[in-house]
C-alpha positions in Angstrom: 1.7 -13.7 -7.3 -1.4 -14.1 -5.1 -1.9 -11.3 -2.6 -4.6 -11.5 0.1 -5.6 -9.8 3.4 -6.7 -13.1 4.7 -4.4 -15.6 6.6 -4.9 -18.3 4.1 -5.7 -18.9 0.5 -8.9 -20.8 -0.2 -8.0 -24.0 -2.2 -4.4 -23.9 -1.5 -2.1 -25.1 1.3 0.6 -23.1 2.5 3.8 -25.2 2.0 6.3 -22.8 3.6 6.4 -19.5 5.4 9.2 -17.3 4.1 8.8 -14.4 6.4 7.4 -10.9 6.9 7.7 -8.6 3.9 7.0 -4.9 3.7 6.7 -2.1 1.2 6.8 1.6 2.0 6.1 4.7 -0.1 6.2 8.3 0.8 4.6 10.8 -1.6 4.5 14.5 -1.3 1.4 16.4 -2.2 2.1 19.7 -3.9 0.4 23.1 -3.2 -1.6 23.0 -6.3 -3.2 19.7 -5.4 -3.8 20.9 -1.9 -5.5 24.1 -3.1 -8.0 22.3 -5.4 -8.5 19.4 -2.8 -9.5 22.2 -0.2 -11.9 23.7 -2.7 -13.6 20.3 -3.3 -13.8 19.5 0.2 -15.6 22.8 0.9 -18.1 22.2 -1.7 -18.5 18.6 -0.7 -16.9 16.8 -3.8 -14.4 14.1 -3.9 -10.8 15.0 -4.3 -9.7 13.3 -7.4 -6.1 14.5 -7.1 -5.7 12.8 -3.6 -7.5 9.7 -4.6 -5.0 9.3 -7.5 -2.0 9.9 -5.2 -3.4 7.4 -2.7 -3.8 4.7 -5.4 -0.3 5.3 -6.7 1.2 5.1 -3.3 -0.7 1.9 -2.4 0.3 0.3 -5.8 3.9 1.2 -5.3 4.1 -0.2 -1.8 2.3 -3.5 -2.9 4.8 -3.8 -5.9 7.7 -3.3 -3.5 6.5 -5.9 -1.1 5.9 -8.4 -4.0 9.5 -7.8 -5.2 10.8 -8.6 -1.8 8.7 -11.7 -1.4 9.8 -12.9 -4.8 13.5 -12.6 -3.9 12.7 -14.7 -0.8 11.3 -17.4 -3.2 7.6 -16.9 -2.2 4.7 -17.0 -4.7 2.0 -15.5 -2.5 1.6 -13.0 0.3 -1.0 -13.5 3.0 -2.3 -11.4 5.9 -1.6 -8.1 4.2 -2.2 -4.9 6.0 -2.2 -1.4 4.4 -1.5 1.7 6.7 -1.9 5.2 5.6 -0.3 8.1 7.5 0.5 11.8 6.9 4.0 13.0 7.9 6.1 16.0 7.6 5.8 19.6 8.2 2.1 20.6 8.0 1.4 16.9 7.3 2.4 17.6 3.7 3.5 14.0 2.8 1.6 10.7 2.7 3.2 7.4 3.8 1.6 4.1 2.8 3.1 0.9 4.3 2.1 -2.5 3.2 3.1 -5.6 5.2 2.3 -9.2 5.1 3.7 -12.7 5.2 5.5 -14.2 2.3 4.5 -17.9 1.5 5.0 -20.7 -0.9 1.7 -22.4 -1.9 
């Protein structure tokens, strides 16, 4: 399946628009990761633990969106948008939402 943030796919004609598809993921970050991320932030390094969690949440959201598009008979998704939010008590959870338009090319 072709995934793109653009409204069209170069070299392909969109034959049919199937509709909007979404994928959502909510992941909690545990206290251990929070502690070490805080230390790395203080010394100016990157937080590998959070980067890994972000990638996992993004990939899960995109996979869920692709499954929904396939169920609609689509073979591509255009106009993909990814949103990241922190939610929950003390912003302890990360929500990643992917949305786009399922199409047939």
